[in-house]
Each structure stands twice: as structure tokens, then as C-alpha cells.
N, C-alpha and C positions, 0 to 999 in steps of 0.2 A: 352973285352967289345963289340967289333964289332962282334965277334963270337956269343956271347950271344944274341945280337940284331938280327942277321940273323936267329938264331934258333927260337927266339921269333916270328919273322915275318913268318917263315916257318910254325911254329905251328899254327899261326893264320889263315894262308891260308888253311892249312889242315882242321881246324875246320870249316871254311867257306864252303869249298868244301863238307865236310861231311854233314853239315846242309843243303846245297843246294841239295845234292843227296837225303837226307831224305825227303825234301819237295816234290821232284819230283819223289820219288820212286814209281814204279808201280808193281802191282801183275800180274801174268800171269795165265789164266785159261787153262784147258786141251787142248783147241783148239788153243792156242797161242795168244789169245786176251790179250793185255796189258791194264790194267785199274787201276784207282786210285779213290777210294771212298773219296769224299770230305766231304759229310754230310750223315748221316744215321739216319732216323727218326723212323724206325721199324713200319711203317704204312702199308697200303694196298699194297701188293706185286704185281708187274706186272706179268701177265700171257700171254701166247701166245693168240693172237687175241683180246687182250684188246685194248681199245682206250685210248691214252695217250695225255694229254695236257702238253706241256713242253716248256722251253726255250732252244734253241739250237744254239751254235756257233761252227764253225770249222775254224781252222787256220793251217798255216804251223808250222814247228818246231821252227821258229823264232818268233812265236806268231803274225804274220801278219794275221789279221782276213780276211777270205775269204767269210764268210757268218755269218749273225747274224739275227736270226728270229725276234728279237725285233724291227729291222728296218722296217719290213713290217707289223707288227701287234703285238698285245699283246698276241695272242693265236696261237700257232703252234700245230696242232693236227695231229696225225698219228695213224695208226693201226699197232700193233706189229705183224708182219708176220714172217714166217719162215726165218731165216737168209739167205741173198742172197749169202753169201760165208762163209766158215769155219773161225771162229774167227771174224765174222762181227759185225756191229753196233747193230743189234737186240740182239745178245748174251749179249752185255753190258747192254742193257735196262732190260733184264730179271734178272739181278742182283739187280735191284733197285725197290723201291716202292715210294709211294706218299710222297713228301717232300724231297726226296733224291737228291743228286747231285753227279756227277762223271765226270771223264775224261777218254777217250779211245784213244789209239794210233792205227791207222788203215793204212794199205797200200793204198796209193793214187791210185796205179794201180788197185787194187781190187775194191776200192770204185767207181771209175769212170767207169770201165768196167762192173762190175757185179751189182752194186747197182744203180748208176745214169744212167747206160747204155748209156754212151756217151764218146767221146774221152777225154783222159786226156789233160787238157789245156797245152800249150807249156811252160807257166811260172812255171809249177810244174814238177820237174825233175823226170826222170824215177827212180823208186825204192824209191821215197820219202815217208815219213810218214806224216799223217795228225793227228792233235790233235782235237778230238771232245769233247766239254764240254756240258753237259746236266743238266738241273734242272727240276725235275719232279713236276709239279704243281697239276695234277689231274689224277687219274687212274679210268677208267670206263669199265665195261663189255659192249659188243655190245648192250645188252638190255638196260642197264642204259643210254648209249649214245643216243639210239633211243628215249627213253622216254624224255631225256633232249631236244633233237631237237624238238620233238612234243610240249613240254611244252613252249619252247621259241617261236616257230612259232605261237602257239595259243595266247600267250601274245602279240606278235608283231601285229597280226591281230586285236586284241581287241584295242590296242593303236591306230591303224590306223582308226578303226571305230569310236572311241571316237573323234579323230581329225576331221573326216569328219562330225560328228554330230555337233561339235563346229562350223565348217565352215557353215553348214546349218543354225544354229541359228544366227550366225553373219550376214549372208546375207538374213535373213528373208525368208528362203526357207523351205517349208514343203514337205517332201518326205520320202518314205519308199523304202528300197532296192528292186529292181526288181528281183534280185538274190543275193546270198551272196557277199558283197563287191561291188555291182554295183547299182548306183543310176542314174535314167534316168528321167529328168525333161523337159517337154515341155514348152518352153518360149513363142513361137508363133506358133500356129497351121496353117499348110498349107492346101491346098485343092486339090492338084494334086495327081498323081498316086504314089503308094508305090513301090519302087524298089524291085527286087528279085535278088538272086545270078545269076551272069552272065550279069546283066545290067551294063552299063557304066554310071557313075554319075559325076556331077560337084558340088563341095562343097566349101563353105567358112568355115574356121575353125580357132580355136586357141587352143593351149595346154598350160596349166600353172600348177603350183603347188598350194597347198592350200593357200599359202601366197601371191598369185597373180603374182609370177614371170613367165613371158611368156618364154617358151623354144622352141616353134615352132608355126608358124601361116602362113596362106596363104598370109597375108599382108607382113610378113617377107620375104616370098619366092617371093613376087612381082607378084603372079598370083594365080588363084583359083586352087584347086586340082581336077584333072580329073583322074579317074582310073576305072577299071573293078572290080566289087565286086566279091570276091572269087579268085582273081588272085594271092593272097599271099602277104606277107610283111606288113599286117595290123593287129592290135589287134583284137582278136575274139570278144570281147565285143563291140568294135567300129563297126564292120561289122553287128553284131546282132542289134545294135541300128539303124543303117542306114536303115536296111530292115524292120523297124517298122514305119519309118517316111514318111509322105506324102510330095510330092514335095512342096517346099515353107516353110517347117517347120524349125524353129530354136529351137534347143534342147541343153541341158547341160547334159553331161555324166561325172559322178564322179566315179573314180575307186580306189580301194585299189591296192597296188603294185602287189598283187597276180593276179589281172585281167589286169595289165598293163605291166610294164617292169621288174617286179620281182627283181632279184638281179643283173641284167645285168650291167656290167661296161662299156658297149658301148652305153647305152641308153642316152638320152638327160637330164636325171635327175639322182640323186644319187640312188643307190640300195635301195629298200624297201621304195619308196616314192609314196604316193597317188597322183593322177593327176586329173585335171579337163579339159574336152574338151567342147568347145562351137562349135556346128556343125550346119551349115545351108545348107540344101539340095536345090540347085538352079534348077537343071534339071536332067532328065534322057535322055540318048541318045543312 
């Protein structure tokens, strides 16, 4: 009875090991890349130089995740270039198409030295393997990607123009753009000299978003702004506006993000945010 039970247990263990190996079995290409296709949709195949939107994670062989693209954003986009080493990550991508998912086993030494071009972290052992898991969401040619970016940019700019027009209506302001995405409104006309590039000026100002949130002001700084026009560090639209104002003028400058802080993550407002400046030119010196 004991013998039969031991045999039964041994048989069960062998079946479990076999099924585990089957689940984790990898194919190997001619360059030694080990890969496992998880899902194959037979849609648009990835070609060299294509732009690919994908989900990407990589982990050690104990499945401790070292990187997950979904943590930093919904879309991870890369250009499929010539593989950085034989049997590299890009070779795996070229096996896939839109909607596919797969796993690749890659040498950590090669990945960090030749692909990431940085030292291998000390917590990853010499000779260790890394497990890359990818899910292909979208495959685009370079032309298709450029058209997508242009289309999204135009839509975004139109959304910002509509938001600014709504702001003008809400604040009973009648104004036309002085240039694309730039609205300049005189609130109080001064009578003094108009500054030119190279002049030093003293200003009172405030900067806010369309919803009225102040992100910067001379009041907040506790002093008026003094600086030399053209010395650098100021928005081009801001400086153009100042060089049209008579001393004593109070004006409002409304800008789309393209004329303000664009997509900067170091700006005082979120990327792609229209802004409103109230500027009073106090003196030229």
C-alpha cells in the first residue's frame, strides 16, 4: 500500500513538473533568443523602424518585477531599431504583430551593457537572465505615427482655443488673437514710453490658469519684477507684449500652451495648459 502511494505521489509530481515545464517552455531562434508566444492575433506585423505602442515589464527569474511601463503611464512607445546585440530584445519584437504578447529571456549583462548602456545593478548577479514580457497595443509606420502626432496636436490646440474663447465670454472680454494662440488685451492704457529690447523694466504681474488659480505673481514674490528685456529666461510672447506697451499700461496676455510652457514638466503649471498673465509696466530704467 505504501509502495503504491509513493508511486502515486511520484507520478503526480512528475505530471506537475511536466505541466510546469510545458507552461514555461521557450522556443529559440537562430541567434539564441529564447521566446514564448503567449497570444498571437495575426494582425499587422512589426517591421524594422516601425513605431510600437506596448505594455512592457521585465523581471528577474524569480518574477520580481524590476520595471513596469504601466506604472509611469498608459502608453509606452518605442521605435523598433536594429537589435543592439545578437539575440536581443528587438529580435523578439520582430516576431510579433498588433495584439500579440510574448515573453523573452535575455542576458542581463548584454541588456545593461549594450541596450541600456549603463552598468549592471549590483542586485542583479553576473550571468543572470531577465524575463521581458510585452503586449503589443499598436503598430505604426513612421509616416502613420507622424500623422497621428500632427492630428493629436491640432486637436489639442483647438481644445485650448475653445477653452480660451469660453474664458473670454465668461469674463465679458472681446478680443481676437494677435497671432495664433496669443490674445493681448489692454485693460488700462498708459501714456509713457514704449520699451525696446535691451531696456530694463519694472513690472507688476500675476500668472494664472484659466480657472483662476494663481501660479506666480509679484505679490507672491513680495516685490516687483525688474529685468532686462532680451536677457533670456522669459517667454517670447511675454517679451513681445511688453515691447508694445506704453509705460503705465496694464494688459492681459492669454496664451495657449504652445506659446507658454508647452509640455515642460518643470513649469509652474501642468503640461499643455493655457495661461493668463496680467502685466503692468511701471517704469523703464
